[in-house]
Backbone as a chain_set.jsonl record, in Angstrom:
{"seq": "MKKTSRDIWIFYITGASIFIFSLFFFVHPVSSYDSWFHLFFGKYILTHHSIPKIEKFVFTVKGVNWYPWQWLSSVIFYLVYSISGLKGLIYFTAIMGGISVFLLYYVGWRIFGVPNGLNFLIIMPFIYIYSDFIVSRGFIFSVLMFI", "coords": {"N": [[23.46, -0.035, -34.239], [21.046, 1.979, -36.089], [17.763, 2.958, -34.984], [14.95, 2.825, -36.617], [11.823, 4.108, -37.494], [9.773, 3.374, -38.168], [10.832, 0.582, -36.338], [10.361, 1.647, -33.78], [7.987, 2.292, -33.576], [6.673, -0.089, -33.428], [7.936, -0.941, -30.988], [6.603, 0.8, -29.483], [4.751, 0.029, -29.71], [4.693, -2.743, -29.037], [5.582, -2.422, -26.579], [3.138, -1.096, -24.732], [1.327, -3.001, -25.187], [2.74, -5.198, -22.983], [2.612, -3.464, -20.875], [-0.242, -3.476, -20.874], [-0.614, -6.283, -20.82], [1.061, -7.415, -18.99], [-0.638, -6.116, -16.927], [-2.432, -7.925, -16.165], [-1.762, -10.026, -15.302], [-0.769, -8.613, -12.806], [-3.206, -7.594, -10.803], [-4.504, -8.576, -8.366], [-5.789, -9.765, -5.263], [-4.93, -8.274, -1.977], [-2.457, -9.74, -0.802], [-0.092, -9.9, 0.981], [0.74, -9.463, 4.309], [1.846, -7.523, 5.655], [1.087, -5.454, 3.871], [-1.145, -4.454, 5.339], [-0.277, -2.921, 7.348], [1.97, -1.634, 6.342], [-0.494, 0.931, 5.509], [-1.894, 1.522, 7.999], [0.27, 2.31, 9.327], [1.173, 4.509, 7.352], [-1.063, 5.728, 7.786], [-1.091, 6.294, 10.798], [1.677, 7.967, 10.416], [0.736, 10.463, 8.939], [-1.304, 11.416, 10.52], [-0.479, 12.274, 12.711], [1.771, 13.528, 12.494], [4.915, 12.683, 11.824], [7.206, 10.832, 12.295], [7.497, 8.085, 13.933], [10.514, 7.071, 15.956], [10.742, 4.956, 17.946], [9.744, 1.39, 18.421], [6.053, 0.852, 17.859], [3.803, -0.89, 17.546], [4.61, -3.45, 17.171], [3.901, -5.818, 19.188], [6.376, -7.315, 20.072], [8.366, -6.319, 20.239], [8.007, -3.77, 21.396], [8.959, -0.686, 22.203], [11.829, -0.767, 21.352], [14.231, 0.802, 19.812], [13.792, 1.807, 16.135], [14.12, 2.405, 12.785], [12.151, 3.3, 10.697], [12.476, 2.599, 7.244], [10.908, 2.932, 5.444], [8.434, 4.011, 4.841], [8.188, 6.11, 3.734], [6.754, 4.822, 1.453], [4.832, 3.906, 3.084], [3.288, 6.479, 3.34], [2.636, 6.826, 0.93], [1.159, 4.938, 0.311], [-1.134, 4.865, 1.934], [-2.489, 7.178, 0.955], [-3.186, 6.517, -1.221], [-4.915, 4.265, -0.905], [-6.823, 5.603, 0.871], [-8.19, 7.828, -1.033], [-8.883, 6.323, -2.813], [-10.097, 3.726, -1.775], [-9.272, -0.027, -1.339], [-9.085, -1.264, -4.327], [-8.607, 0.229, -5.537], [-5.739, 0.449, -4.454], [-4.792, -1.235, -5.05], [-5.087, -1.698, -7.597], [-3.166, 0.272, -8.013], [-0.965, -0.767, -7.307], [-0.737, -2.452, -8.889], [0.065, -1.521, -11.182], [2.113, -0.005, -10.95], [3.88, -2.441, -11.072], [3.451, -3.269, -13.72], [4.719, -0.298, -14.731], [7.387, -1.054, -14.106], [8.158, -3.177, -15.4], [7.387, -2.558, -18.13], [9.426, -0.632, -18.138], [11.9, -2.266, -17.977], [11.606, -3.665, -20.488], [12.288, -1.53, -22.333], [15.032, -1.388, -21.913], [16.586, -2.956, -22.193], [15.97, -2.863, -25.062], [16.382, -0.535, -25.551], [19.176, 0.635, -23.915], [20.587, -2.207, -24.293], [19.907, -2.961, -26.795], [18.411, -5.119, -27.648], [16.912, -6.908, -30.409], [13.347, -6.191, -30.981], [11.349, -7.893, -31.385], [12.953, -10.596, -29.571], [13.384, -9.343, -27.36], [10.429, -9.344, -26.707], [10.133, -12.239, -25.661], [11.914, -12.458, -24.122], [10.82, -10.777, -21.421], [8.341, -11.69, -21.375], [7.621, -14.735, -19.832], [9.024, -13.451, -17.493], [7.458, -11.788, -16.811], [5.231, -13.303, -15.523], [6.429, -14.585, -13.581], [7.103, -12.101, -11.691], [4.744, -11.554, -11.009], [4.071, -12.379, -8.708], [5.554, -11.635, -6.593], [4.487, -8.76, -6.702], [3.69, -6.432, -4.342], [1.601, -4.796, -2.236], [3.866, -3.28, -0.952], [7.179, -1.494, 0.033], [9.493, -2.002, -1.688], [8.531, -2.178, -4.284], [8.237, 0.444, -5.688], [11.366, 0.702, -5.451], [12.769, -1.054, -7.029], [12.152, 0.441, -9.39], [13.693, 2.106, -9.67], [15.826, 1.347, -9.53], [16.259, -0.189, -12.391]], "CA": [[22.48, -0.626, -35.14], [20.26, 3.051, -36.216], [16.657, 2.31, -35.141], [14.191, 3.449, -38.205], [10.629, 4.894, -37.825], [9.178, 1.534, -37.896], [11.442, 0.289, -34.889], [9.843, 2.795, -33.007], [6.452, 2.095, -33.716], [6.968, -1.577, -33.474], [8.778, -0.829, -29.899], [6.056, 1.706, -28.713], [3.257, -0.717, -29.873], [4.574, -3.771, -28.266], [6.291, -1.925, -24.878], [1.762, -0.706, -24.805], [0.145, -4.613, -25.588], [3.145, -5.905, -22.892], [2.324, -3.099, -19.734], [-1.257, -3.919, -20.418], [-0.62, -7.842, -20.496], [1.489, -7.594, -17.531], [-1.622, -5.964, -15.257], [-3.795, -9.084, -15.959], [-0.616, -10.812, -13.543], [-0.671, -7.751, -11.07], [-3.749, -7.279, -10.357], [-4.554, -10.251, -7.459], [-5.991, -9.927, -3.735], [-4.14, -8.032, -1.252], [-2.307, -11.298, -0.191], [0.915, -9.632, 2.188], [0.282, -9.144, 5.709], [2.766, -6.058, 5.565], [0.033, -4.462, 3.481], [-1.442, -3.81, 6.316], [0.83, -2.551, 7.926], [1.528, 0.301, 5.409], [-1.599, 1.334, 5.159], [-1.543, 1.377, 9.382], [1.808, 3.781, 9.645], [1.376, 5.919, 6.804], [-2.236, 6.498, 8.487], [-0.035, 7.303, 11.633], [2.376, 9.394, 10.339], [-0.229, 11.571, 8.149], [-1.879, 11.848, 11.609], [0.467, 12.305, 14.537], [2.886, 14.182, 11.25], [6.079, 12.817, 12.933], [7.895, 9.597, 11.643], [8.208, 7.287, 14.944], [11.737, 6.522, 16.339], [10.21, 3.546, 18.637], [8.556, 0.462, 18.024], [4.889, 1.38, 19.038], [3.044, -1.417, 16.803], [4.748, -4.673, 17.618], [4.277, -6.233, 20.737], [6.991, -8.594, 20.966], [9.266, -5.642, 20.135], [7.41, -2.794, 21.644], [10.488, 0.365, 22.805], [12.902, -0.69, 20.788], [14.675, 1.893, 19.144], [13.208, 1.5, 15.009], [13.954, 3.541, 11.332], [10.443, 3.006, 9.782], [13.433, 3.02, 5.806], [9.762, 3.014, 3.886], [7.967, 5.407, 5.889], [7.219, 7.003, 2.734], [5.883, 4.544, 0.46], [3.596, 3.758, 3.612], [2.18, 7.078, 3.605], [1.656, 7.371, -0.435], [0.149, 3.537, -0.178], [-2.27, 5.207, 2.806], [-3.014, 8.224, 0.418], [-3.654, 5.841, -2.595], [-6.12, 3.807, 0.081], [-7.566, 6.896, 1.478], [-8.563, 8.519, -1.974], [-9.668, 5.082, -4.276], [-10.295, 2.308, -1.345], [-8.526, -1.374, -1.476], [-9.385, -1.503, -5.256], [-7.275, 1.869, -5.883], [-4.292, 0.191, -3.619], [-5.105, -3.528, -5.931], [-4.653, -1.153, -9.021], [-2.091, 1.311, -8.409], [0.087, -1.754, -7.121], [-0.465, -3.133, -10.772], [0.286, -0.312, -12.702], [3.74, 0.165, -10.425], [4.542, -3.287, -11.381], [3.342, -2.647, -15.029], [5.566, 0.655, -15.427], [9.073, -1.533, -13.76], [8.008, -4.188, -16.998], [8.163, -1.401, -19.708], [11.314, 0.157, -18.025], [13.221, -3.583, -18.2], [11.954, -4.031, -22.041], [13.159, 0.301, -22.944], [16.087, -0.86, -21.289], [16.874, -4.334, -23.158], [15.783, -2.889, -26.858], [17.255, 1.022, -25.937], [20.569, 0.478, -23.934], [21.236, -3.056, -25.138], [20.121, -3.153, -28.342], [17.811, -6.352, -28.218], [15.783, -7.051, -30.622], [11.682, -6.386, -30.08], [10.786, -9.967, -30.813], [13.268, -11.486, -28.748], [12.87, -9.215, -26.46], [9.397, -9.283, -25.577], [10.568, -13.159, -25.844], [12.44, -12.823, -22.774], [9.767, -9.959, -21.073], [6.911, -12.702, -21.11], [8.38, -15.202, -18.319], [9.498, -12.732, -16.316], [5.862, -11.436, -16.379], [4.691, -14.615, -14.887], [7.509, -14.779, -11.983], [7.271, -10.932, -11.102], [3.452, -11.72, -10.707], [4.339, -12.897, -7.049], [6.637, -10.372, -5.922], [4.025, -7.689, -6.617], [2.278, -6.219, -3.249], [1.599, -3.499, -1.275], [5.249, -2.578, 0.02], [8.185, -0.396, -0.568], [10.184, -2.12, -2.672], [7.968, -1.995, -5.561], [9.389, 1.808, -5.74], [13.104, 0.579, -5.062], [12.19, -1.561, -8.767], [11.637, 1.003, -10.74], [14.816, 3.189, -9.202], [17.304, -0.079, -10.027], [16.091, -0.492, -13.73]], "C": [[21.687, 0.904, -35.001], [18.9, 2.428, -35.745], [15.636, 3.148, -36.209], [12.948, 3.346, -37.285], [9.798, 3.846, -37.263], [9.253, 0.914, -37.004], [10.703, 0.856, -33.708], [8.223, 2.522, -32.887], [6.489, 0.752, -33.207], [7.231, -1.714, -31.769], [7.333, -0.333, -29.018], [4.308, 0.611, -28.586], [3.531, -2.049, -28.625], [4.598, -3.289, -26.256], [4.367, -1.294, -24.569], [1.358, -1.986, -24.267], [1.519, -5.311, -23.95], [3.183, -5.174, -21.484], [0.71, -3.538, -20.272], [-1.544, -5.316, -19.624], [-0.419, -7.988, -19.203], [-0.014, -7.202, -16.344], [-2.875, -7.283, -15.67], [-3.248, -9.89, -15.134], [-0.604, -9.982, -12.475], [-1.642, -7.729, -10.499], [-4.938, -8.306, -9.255], [-4.575, -9.193, -6.358], [-4.347, -9.111, -2.967], [-3.589, -9.388, -0.701], [-1.094, -10.88, 0.893], [0.37, -8.982, 3.666], [0.415, -7.439, 5.964], [1.918, -5.467, 5.264], [-0.548, -3.502, 4.575], [-1.282, -3.244, 7.192], [1.29, -1.062, 7.636], [1.094, 1.068, 5.675], [-1.944, 2.085, 7.201], [-0.331, 3.059, 9.523], [2.018, 4.516, 8.283], [0.07, 6.496, 7.867], [-1.671, 7.553, 9.981], [0.315, 8.474, 11.471], [1.629, 10.227, 9.528], [-1.123, 11.99, 9.515], [-1.057, 12.622, 12.222], [2.054, 13.599, 13.498], [4.004, 14.365, 11.858], [6.36, 11.048, 12.495], [8.377, 9.046, 13.285], [9.285, 7.033, 14.621], [11.835, 4.923, 17.024], [9.479, 2.986, 18.267], [7.395, 0.885, 18.54], [3.986, 0.109, 18.438], [3.51, -2.527, 16.889], [5.022, -5.295, 18.193], [5.426, -6.986, 21.189], [8.946, -7.504, 20.717], [9.351, -3.784, 20.632], [8.5, -1.64, 22.295], [10.814, 0.078, 22.514], [13.062, 0.346, 20.055], [14.28, 0.999, 16.526], [13.713, 2.464, 14.178], [13.532, 3.072, 10.783], [11.353, 3.115, 8.004], [11.892, 3.175, 5.025], [8.798, 3.248, 4.486], [7.152, 5.93, 4.8], [6.697, 6.656, 1.712], [4.717, 3.994, 1.322], [2.536, 4.832, 3.177], [1.604, 7.095, 1.883], [0.771, 5.654, -0.464], [-1.168, 4.282, 1.052], [-2.765, 5.809, 1.901], [-4.19, 7.661, -0.617], [-5.254, 5.52, -1.862], [-7.161, 5.07, 0.044], [-8.524, 7.124, 0.13], [-9.547, 7.208, -2.872], [-9.817, 3.604, -3.058], [-9.262, 1.404, -1.685], [-8.794, -1.258, -2.617], [-7.918, -0.854, -5.67], [-5.501, 1.166, -5.759], [-4.322, -1.028, -4.832], [-4.292, -2.416, -7.606], [-3.459, -0.499, -9.42], [-0.698, 0.14, -7.815], [0.535, -2.694, -8.41], [0.388, -2.058, -11.592], [1.948, -0.073, -12.038], [4.263, -0.847, -11.516], [4.665, -3.061, -13.324], [4.057, -1.883, -16.087], [6.948, -0.551, -15.387], [9.107, -2.414, -14.575], [8.005, -3.671, -17.647], [9.263, -0.515, -19.157], [12.226, -1.196, -18.589], [12.635, -3.487, -19.75], [12.125, -2.911, -22.534], [14.352, -0.351, -22.105], [16.57, -1.667, -22.272], [16.7, -3.783, -24.678], [16.294, -1.081, -26.541], [19.079, 0.997, -25.638], [21.202, -0.768, -24.469], [21.22, -3.307, -26.717], [19.264, -4.55, -28.527], [16.503, -6.129, -29.043], [14.363, -6.672, -30.437], [10.892, -7.823, -30.048], [11.542, -10.176, -29.652], [13.289, -10.776, -27.077], [11.49, -9.157, -25.468], [9.37, -10.822, -25.459], [11.127, -13.186, -24.256], [11.498, -12.034, -21.372], [8.84, -11.681, -20.295], [6.872, -13.581, -19.722], [8.546, -14.678, -16.97], [8.347, -12.181, -16.065], [4.742, -11.886, -14.648], [5.629, -14.814, -13.383], [7.712, -13.778, -11.64], [5.936, -10.86, -10.725], [3.251, -11.736, -9.338], [4.601, -12.139, -6.382], [5.728, -9.135, -5.917], [3.378, -7.717, -5.673], [2.788, -5.013, -2.688], [3.088, -2.736, -0.384], [6.129, -1.242, -0.704], [8.805, -0.421, -1.784], [9.447, -2.066, -3.966], [8.527, -0.367, -6.159], [11.227, 1.226, -6.17], [13.334, 0.047, -6.48], [12.476, -0.598, -9.623], [13.329, 2.119, -10.448], [15.983, 1.778, -9.332], [17.666, -0.231, -11.41], [17.055, 0.438, -14.249]], "O": [[21.59, 1.248, -33.823], [18.789, 1.254, -36.099], [15.926, 4.329, -36.401], [12.996, 2.551, -36.346], [9.326, 3.633, -36.146], [8.227, 0.466, -36.493], [10.603, 0.192, -32.676], [7.545, 2.668, -31.87], [6.132, 0.821, -32.031], [6.668, -2.677, -31.248], [6.983, -0.968, -28.024], [3.337, 0.542, -27.831], [2.829, -2.27, -27.639], [3.988, -3.642, -25.246], [4.61, -0.745, -23.494], [1.071, -2.126, -23.078], [0.984, -6.388, -23.689], [3.697, -5.886, -20.621], [0.544, -4.496, -19.518], [-2.165, -5.583, -18.596], [-1.199, -8.456, -18.374], [-0.316, -7.803, -15.312], [-4.059, -7.278, -15.335], [-3.903, -10.492, -14.283], [-0.46, -10.403, -11.327], [-1.4, -7.845, -9.297], [-6.084, -8.595, -9.599], [-3.882, -8.178, -6.287], [-3.17, -9.294, -3.277], [-4.398, -10.12, -0.131], [-1.11, -11.651, 1.853], [-0.394, -8.025, 3.79], [-0.373, -6.547, 6.275], [1.538, -4.684, 6.134], [-0.476, -2.278, 4.686], [-2.205, -2.987, 7.965], [1.162, 0.032, 8.187], [1.682, 2.062, 6.101], [-2.212, 3.281, 7.316], [-0.366, 4.271, 9.73], [3.076, 5.129, 8.138], [0.196, 7.484, 8.591], [-1.738, 8.76, 10.212], [-0.115, 9.552, 11.881], [2.381, 11.197, 9.437], [-1.669, 13.088, 9.413], [-1.141, 13.841, 12.075], [2.99, 14.21, 14.012], [4.39, 15.423, 12.356], [5.432, 10.239, 12.484], [9.404, 9.474, 13.813], [9.556, 6.759, 13.451], [12.637, 4.025, 16.768], [8.477, 3.477, 17.747], [7.458, 1.341, 19.682], [3.021, 0.101, 19.202], [2.539, -3.215, 16.573], [6.184, -5.701, 18.195], [5.585, -7.311, 22.365], [10.109, -7.847, 20.933], [10.197, -2.919, 20.406], [8.919, -2.182, 23.317], [11.101, -0.426, 23.6], [12.062, 0.891, 19.588], [14.608, -0.071, 16.012], [13.832, 3.557, 14.731], [14.116, 2.233, 10.097], [10.706, 3.917, 7.332], [11.936, 3.607, 3.873], [8.134, 2.229, 4.675], [5.942, 6.156, 4.785], [6.182, 7.456, 0.93], [3.699, 3.616, 0.741], [1.394, 4.577, 2.794], [0.43, 7.32, 1.589], [-0.129, 5.393, -1.263], [-2.307, 3.989, 0.69], [-3.798, 5.224, 1.575], [-5.357, 7.991, -0.83], [-6.317, 6.112, -2.053], [-8.075, 5.303, -0.747], [-9.64, 6.606, 0.19], [-10.657, 7.322, -3.392], [-9.634, 2.482, -3.53], [-8.307, 1.867, -2.309], [-9.349, -0.242, -2.196], [-6.78, -1.226, -5.954], [-4.522, 1.273, -6.498], [-3.233, -1.45, -5.224], [-3.286, -2.571, -8.298], [-2.855, -0.521, -10.492], [0.477, 0.445, -8.025], [1.541, -3.312, -8.759], [1.216, -2.112, -12.501], [2.889, 0.012, -12.828], [4.86, -0.506, -12.537], [5.666, -2.787, -13.985], [4.209, -2.088, -17.291], [7.471, -0.908, -16.442], [10.277, -2.757, -14.749], [8.867, -4.074, -18.429], [9.892, 0.264, -19.873], [13.078, -1.112, -19.473], [13.577, -3.087, -20.432], [12.169, -3.136, -23.743], [14.742, 0.545, -21.356], [17.011, -1.114, -23.28], [17.382, -4.366, -25.521], [16.556, -0.444, -27.561], [19.982, 1.187, -26.453], [22.264, -0.634, -25.078], [22.074, -3.67, -27.526], [19.442, -5.123, -29.602], [15.473, -5.532, -28.729], [14.108, -6.957, -29.267], [10.236, -8.489, -29.249], [10.939, -9.979, -28.597], [13.236, -11.367, -25.998], [11.357, -9.021, -24.252], [8.25, -11.048, -25.001], [10.684, -13.938, -23.388], [11.473, -12.674, -20.321], [8.832, -12.331, -19.25], [6.245, -13.233, -18.721], [8.345, -15.134, -15.844], [8.14, -12.041, -14.86], [4.144, -11.431, -13.672], [5.194, -15.202, -12.299], [8.746, -13.844, -10.975], [5.782, -9.935, -9.928], [2.309, -11.137, -8.82], [3.874, -11.846, -5.433], [6.105, -8.294, -5.101], [2.507, -8.578, -5.558], [3.881, -4.447, -2.66], [3.147, -1.908, 0.526], [5.849, -0.408, -1.565], [8.847, 0.437, -2.667], [10.24, -1.807, -4.871], [9.259, -0.312, -7.147], [11.943, 1.506, -7.132], [14.114, 0.705, -7.169], [13.092, -0.869, -10.653], [13.792, 2.781, -11.377], [17.137, 1.918, -8.928], [18.823, -0.369, -11.807], [17.248, 0.515, -15.462]]}, "num_chains": 1, "name": "protein.A"}
């Protein structure tokens, strides 16, 4: 079915509303202990200009070979934190979650042809469920790649 200009406008208005609405659910205090590790690890990488291959931070496995596959997200989180503080990190994480919800809405509308109203009804419970998973960890970037 061909999309009319009215459908496109409804999509953008509804999509923007979903994005803004999702921010209310995704803005919450840092609750994951791993978030602090990622900040420390990002600072370490930027300070030493290298990615450690041996575990130096966790005392239970100190000295073990290790490949930090989330190193880039740690650097990004630390840069956001150093520029805008803890609130900036919280908002950045919420915006990344909002973008992923909007992209999911877009895929439903554009690729699968789900009507705007039905797509809206599908996305709303997803926002509520997804809000518990929006934390400052590397997988929030992976979610964007898999949508």
